[in-house]
C-alpha positions, 0 to 999 in steps of 0.5 A: 596931015590927017584926012577927013576920016580923022575928024567928026562933027559934034554940035557943029564943031570939027573934032579929032577922033582917036583910037581905042585901048584895043588898038593900042594893045593890038599894035603893041603886040604886033610890034613886040612879036616882030621884035622877038621873031626878027633875027636881026632885032630890027624889024620895021615895027620897031620904029613904026607899026601899021595896024588896020582897025575893024572900021577899015582905017589904017593907023601908023603908030610909034612904039615906045619903050621897046625892049628885047630880052632873050626869048621875050620882047615888049613895047608900049603904044601911047593912047590918043583919044583925040578930042574926046575927054577920055581919062586913058588919053596919053597913057602907055599900053604895053604888050609883052610877047614871049615864046611858049611851049603851049601851041598857038597864041595865048593872050593874058591880062597883066598888071593894070588890066582888070579882071571880070568877076560878074557874068554878062560882060563881053569876057567871062568871069575870071578872064582878063577884061579884054573884049572880043574885038580887041582880043581878035585884033591882038591874035590876028596881028601876032599870027600875021607876024608869026606867019611872016617869020615862019614861026610855028611855035607857041607865043604868049601875049601879056597886056599891061597898063602901068597906070590902069589900077589907079585910073580904073577907080575913076571909071564904071569898072568897079560897078561892072564887077571889073577889079584891078584895072582898066578894060581893053575895049573897042569895036570899030577901033575909033574913038569918036569925041563926046559920043552919046553911044559911049555913055549909053553903052556903059549903061547897057553893060551895067544893066546886062550884068544885073540881068545876067545875075538873075535880077528883074529889078533895077535901081537907076540914078543920074549921078553921084548925088543920087548914089550918095542919097541911096547909100543912106537907105539900107535896102536901096544901098545896092550899087545903083546904075548911073545913067547921067542925063540918059534917063530915057535910054536907061528906061528903054534898055531896061525894058528891052532886057526884060526887067520887071521893076525900075526905081529911079532916084534923083535930085529934083533939079534933074527929075523935074524935067521929066514933067515935060517928057524931057528924058534927056535932061542935059541943059543943051536940050532946054532948061524948063525947071522954073517954068514947070515950078511956076506953072504948077504953082499957078495951078495950086493957086499962087499969086502973080507975085509968087510966080514972078519970084519963082521965075527969078529963082536960080536953083530948084532948091530955092524954088522949093524953099519959096513954095514951102514958105508959102505953104504951097510946096506939098500941093505943087510937089504932088502935081509934079509927081503925078505928071512924072508918073504919067510920063514914066508910064507913057515911056515904059508902057506895060512892059516895065513898072517904073517909079521915081523918088525925088530928093534935094541936097538940103532937105533930103527925101522929098517924095515919091510917085505913086508907083515909086512909093509902091516899089520902095515899100516892097523893094527888099522883097522884089525879085 
């Protein structure tokens, strides 16, 4: 039975934690090294491998697909993400350990492990996408086994993920310039379910890659709608950073990294929430969309019957249609764009020049804030 360390509370629910791809790789490498160096070929790690992670937790994991072939051994560890909706949950992560003429421990990424092509990530360009903490864990665990068996020669460790290349297409890796597979990740070793930190960490990584490449401007969009919309505009079709609901975090991170310009492009149903200063746009923090439409329509002179109909609209597209029919949309939109720009200026201060572009699924481009229009007109020339 798991102890309390195996769980975390999210929105009042008790959810099970898991362990990272880095833990899997290190455990697999430890088990494979023991299998290779134990002269009997039956080390305890063949059945169960204990590994202590950076957070201090001790995991006891069961190796699978264990193979010993002459001067090499390999095994897999199955990823368990707990209650986190992680696409890597249940996959096998393998380590192959073989004797090597090169002294020390050499660690490489094989099939299904991505390769870094851009600066700014935890691993340098050209290296396997194995972050520093997992790299250290792999090395320390293999060194520990070598010391146990008094082996002083070189060892080569190759990490592979058979499903890695296929699954990587569904991750942020292509945006980060990581090609050919998944990353071996983890700092604490623990996967906490539905962690906000995981998403904001991805935003941070994407912005860091841009900044390391010398960029001082960033194109941000909440999701795929924005990405598809921007693809139609030549100079803006440049792999925008997807920020999900974490618009405020994306702005703060860009400012902290000394970006100079930021253009936010999003569906009106998402960006309208910025009017009230709601920079995390997840519906669990509130859904004031129709109240905003109604308030600004009232300021534009709409009668009570129109206001009541706006409050009954199920979607922002319907509200835009209604206001267009009543010749109120241009006035309402201009008021909302001014309010959005005011909130962006408040959040970013003088450090970051940020503007917004609004669109809808049915109508396409709707409008820009004042600073958004300025950035849009000069985007290709900005450095």
